[in-house]
C-alpha positions in Angstrom: 8.2 -22.8 22.4 7.5 -19.2 21.4 8.8 -16.9 18.7 9.8 -13.5 20.1 8.9 -10.7 17.7 10.5 -7.3 18.5 8.6 -4.4 17.0 5.7 -6.8 16.4 3.1 -4.0 16.6 4.6 -2.2 13.6 3.7 -2.3 10.0 5.7 -5.3 8.8 5.8 -6.8 12.3 2.0 -6.9 12.7 1.4 -8.6 9.4 4.1 -11.2 10.2 2.6 -11.9 13.6 -0.8 -12.6 12.0 0.9 -15.1 9.7 2.8 -16.7 12.6 -0.4 -17.1 14.6 -2.2 -18.5 11.5 0.5 -21.2 11.4 0.0 -22.0 15.1 3.2 -20.5 16.4 3.2 -19.3 19.9 4.1 -15.6 19.8 5.5 -13.0 22.2 5.6 -9.4 21.1 7.9 -6.7 22.5 7.1 -3.1 21.3 7.4 0.4 22.8 4.8 1.9 20.3 7.4 4.5 19.0 6.4 3.4 15.5 3.1 1.7 16.3 -0.3 2.1 17.9 -1.8 -0.1 20.7 -5.0 -0.7 18.6 -3.1 -3.0 16.3 -2.8 -5.6 19.1 -6.6 -6.0 19.2 -6.8 -6.2 15.4 -4.1 -8.9 15.3 -6.2 -11.0 17.7 -9.3 -10.2 15.6 -7.7 -11.4 12.4 -6.0 -14.5 13.7 -8.5 -15.5 16.3 -5.5 -16.2 18.6 -4.0 -14.7 21.6 -0.3 -13.9 22.3 1.9 -12.4 25.1 2.8 -8.7 24.9 5.4 -6.6 26.7 5.6 -2.8 26.3 9.3 -2.0 26.5 12.2 -0.7 24.5 15.1 -3.1 23.9 17.4 -0.8 25.8 15.6 -2.0 28.9 17.8 -5.0 29.7 16.0 -6.0 32.9 12.6 -5.8 31.2 13.9 -7.9 28.3 15.4 -10.5 30.7 11.9 -10.8 32.3 10.5 -11.6 28.9 12.9 -14.5 28.5 12.4 -15.7 32.1 8.6 -15.8 31.7 8.5 -17.4 28.2 10.3 -20.3 26.6 11.7 -18.5 23.6 12.9 -20.6 20.6 13.9 -17.9 18.2 13.7 -14.2 17.6 12.4 -12.1 14.6 13.9 -8.7 15.2 12.0 -5.8 13.6 12.4 -3.2 16.4 14.3 0.0 15.4 13.9 3.6 14.4 13.4 3.8 10.6 13.1 7.4 9.2 16.0 8.3 7.0 15.6 12.0 7.3 15.3 11.9 11.1 18.4 9.7 11.2 20.4 12.5 9.5 19.1 15.1 12.0 19.5 12.8 15.0 22.3 10.3 14.3 23.1 9.6 18.0 19.5 8.7 18.7 19.5 6.2 15.8 22.8 4.7 16.6 22.0 4.3 20.3 18.5 2.9 19.8 19.1 0.6 16.8 22.6 -0.7 17.5 22.7 -0.6 21.3 19.2 -2.1 21.5 20.3 -4.9 19.2 23.4 -5.5 21.4 21.2 -5.8 24.5 18.9 -8.2 22.7 21.8 -10.4 21.6 23.3 -10.4 25.1 20.0 -11.5 26.6 19.5 -14.1 23.9 23.0 -15.5 24.6 22.4 -15.6 28.3 19.3 -17.7 27.8 20.9 -19.8 25.1 18.6 -18.6 22.3 20.7 -18.5 19.2 18.4 -18.2 16.3 17.5 -14.8 14.9 15.9 -13.4 11.7 17.0 -9.8 11.3 15.0 -7.0 9.6 17.7 -5.5 7.3 17.2 -3.4 4.2 18.1 -3.0 0.6 19.6 0.3 1.7 22.8 -1.6 2.6 23.6 -1.8 -1.1 24.5 1.9 -1.0 25.1 4.1 -4.0 27.6 2.2 -6.1 26.2 -1.2 -6.8 24.2 -1.8 -10.1 20.8 -3.4 -10.1 19.8 -6.1 -9.8 21.3 -6.4 -6.4 22.8 -9.7 -5.3 23.6 -10.7 -1.7 27.4 -11.0 -2.4 27.7 -7.3 -3.3 29.7 -5.0 -1.0 27.5 -3.1 1.5 27.6 0.6 2.5 25.1 3.3 3.4 24.4 7.0 2.8 22.7 7.9 6.0 22.7 6.9 9.7 19.6 4.7 9.4 21.2 2.7 6.7 24.5 2.6 8.6 22.7 1.0 11.5 21.6 -1.9 9.2 25.1 -2.3 7.8 26.6 -2.3 11.3 24.1 -4.8 12.7 24.7 -7.1 9.8 28.4 -7.0 10.7 27.7 -7.6 14.4 25.5 -10.6 13.7 28.0 -12.1 11.2 30.9 -11.7 13.7 28.7 -13.4 16.3 28.4 -16.4 14.1 32.2 -16.5 13.6 32.6 -16.5 17.4 30.0 -19.2 18.0 28.9 -21.5 15.2 25.8 -22.6 17.0 24.1 -19.3 16.0 21.7 -19.2 13.1 21.3 -15.8 11.6 19.2 -14.7 8.6 19.7 -11.2 7.4 16.6 -10.3 5.4 17.2 -7.4 3.0 13.8 -5.9 2.2 13.2 -3.8 -0.8 10.1 -1.5 -0.7 7.2 -2.9 1.3 3.7 -1.6 0.4 0.2 -3.0 0.5 -1.9 -4.1 3.5 -3.9 -7.0 4.9 -6.8 -8.0 2.6 -9.2 -7.2 5.5 -8.2 -3.6 5.6 -7.8 -3.9 9.4 -4.1 -3.5 9.6 -1.7 -1.5 7.3 0.9 1.2 7.3 0.3 4.1 9.6 3.2 6.6 9.7 3.6 8.8 12.7 3.9 12.1 10.7 4.1 13.1 7.1 5.0 9.8 5.3 8.6 9.1 4.3 7.6 6.4 1.8 5.8 6.6 -1.5 2.6 4.5 -1.0 1.4 6.0 2.3 2.0 9.4 0.8 -0.2 8.4 -2.2 -2.9 7.0 -0.1 -3.0 10.1 2.2 -3.3 12.3 -0.9 -6.1 10.0 -2.2 -8.0 10.2 1.2 -7.6 14.0 1.3 -5.1 14.3 4.2 -2.4 15.7 1.9 -2.8 18.0 -1.1 -0.5 16.4 -3.6 2.3 14.0 -4.1 5.9 15.4 -4.4 8.0 13.3 -6.9 11.7 13.8 -6.2 13.3 14.2 -9.7 12.2 13.3 -13.2 15.6 13.4 -14.8 17.0 10.0 -13.8 18.1 7.6 -16.5 14.9 5.5 -16.4 12.1 5.0 -18.8 10.1 8.0 -17.5 12.8 9.9 -15.6 11.5 8.9 -12.1 13.3 6.6 -9.7 12.8 2.9 -10.1 12.3 0.6 -7.1 11.3 -3.0 -6.3 7.9 -2.9 -4.5 6.9 -5.9 -2.5 3.6 -6.7 -0.9 3.8 -6.7 2.9 2.0 -10.1 3.0 4.7 -11.6 0.7 7.3 -10.1 3.1 5.5 -11.6 6.1 5.7 -15.1 4.4 9.3 -14.5 3.7 9.9 -14.2 7.5 8.1 -17.4 8.1 10.3 -19.2 5.5 13.4 -17.6 7.0 12.3 -18.7 10.5 11.8 -22.3 9.2 15.3 -22.3 7.7 16.9 -20.8 10.8 15.3 -23.4 13.1 17.0 -26.2 11.0 20.4 -24.6 10.2 23.3 -22.7 11.7 25.5 -20.0 10.2 24.6 -16.7 8.6 22.8 -16.0 5.4 21.9 -12.6 3.8 18.7 -12.9 1.6 17.0 -10.4 -0.6 13.2 -10.2 -0.2 11.9 -8.5 -3.4 10.0 -9.3 -6.6 13.0 -8.9 -8.9 11.0 -6.3 -10.9 11.5 -2.5 -10.9 8.7 0.0 -11.1 9.1 3.8 -11.4 7.4 6.3 -9.1 5.1 7.2 -12.0 4.4 3.6 -12.7 3.1 3.2 -9.1 1.1 6.4 -9.3 -0.7 5.3 -12.5 -1.1 1.7 -11.2 -2.8 3.1 -8.1 -5.1 5.4 -10.1 -6.1 2.5 -12.4 -6.6 -0.1 -9.6 -8.7 2.2 -7.5 -10.2 4.7 -9.9 -8.7 7.6 -7.9 -6.8 10.5 -9.3 -3.5 11.5 -7.6 -2.3 15.0 -8.2 1.5 15.4 -8.1 4.3 17.8 -8.7 7.9 17.2 -9.7 10.4 18.6 -7.2 14.2 18.4 -6.9 16.0 15.1 -6.4 16.7 14.0 -2.8 20.3 13.6 -1.9 21.3 9.9 -1.5 18.5 8.6 -3.9 19.7 6.2 -6.5 18.1 6.0 -10.0 17.4 2.3 -10.1 17.2 -0.3 -7.3 15.7 -3.8 -7.5 16.5 -7.3 -6.2 17.9 -10.4 -7.6 15.5 -12.7 -5.7 17.0 -16.0 -6.8 18.6 -16.9 -3.5 15.3 -16.5 -1.6 13.7 -19.0 -3.9 16.6 -21.5 -3.8 17.5 -21.3 -0.1 14.1 -20.5 1.5 11.7 -21.8 -1.1 10.1 -18.4 -1.1 9.0 -16.0 -3.9 6.6 -13.0 -4.1 3.2 -13.8 -5.5 1.3 -10.5 -5.2 1.1 -8.1 -8.2 1.5 -4.3 -8.2 -2.2 -4.0 -8.6 -2.7 -6.1 -5.4 -0.4 -3.8 -3.6 -2.2 -0.7 -4.8 -5.7 -2.1 -4.1 -5.0 -3.3 -0.6 -3.1 -0.1 0.3 -6.2 2.0 -0.6 -8.6 -0.4 1.1 -6.6 0.1 4.3 -6.5 3.9 4.0 -10.1 4.5 3.0 -11.3 2.3 5.9 -8.9 3.9 8.3 -8.5 7.5 7.1 -6.7 8.4 10.4 -4.8 5.2 10.6 -5.3 3.5 14.0 -6.5 6.7 15.7 -10.2 5.9 16.0 
């Protein structure tokens, strides 16, 4: 029995696939390389010493997806695939709604047709919107401030409605906070397509000389240093969270939303200084205007993950900074050789 991983060549997907293979799961990856590079597949094999099945396709390709289910005995799905750039989603909302939501609907239709009713969904802390106060708990109301976030909110509703309609389904909605870090080997890591949207790849590209300086969006928030506070989680902790969620989903039915975070908040400047201290690299930065839609403080209450899944984050901020730099300095152009 195999685990289907959609978007398994991406940043979080690739780290999760390595951990799945390390635990002797049979893995099938589906990815269209819109947010990934083919080189990562060889590196997953290199790190795990194991092989897996791979299909290059988008989830909108229903016939192609049906072929995946026909040719493999799928037991459960971990669903990462989706467009993820907040700014682009504001500029191209139809593209995001069609790809992320319709793609998920196609996946669920095919799963239902093949009687595969266990799914771990890659959601996001962005579903907590602008009005909830940190720490965020899973029972808070959800909302979003951009089309990307709305797709996560909508898909959570779709999956919850599916469970209401058929109690055999097992759905875990994993609400990630801010994934950073990379595999200890430095062989896989975060490789954004264009100018990074997220803090850590921007820092590492400044450190490696690809970008001139870091822009910090606002220093007048009500935080200890005026910069925004977030819950940063090591991608390897996140990967382990998916394995814990998968184990739970295989043994239970129903729907559960679960935060994956450390429960600690660090400001943008905290992360910059931690990176400089961990790696002995200076990061020049400038303060610019706030971005619309950014909240001052966002971090998880991670209690439920520990109680329900037996999972908690173990990597420190220093680990996250050290492994991020190890990846970038060994791969200054990402997966482009």
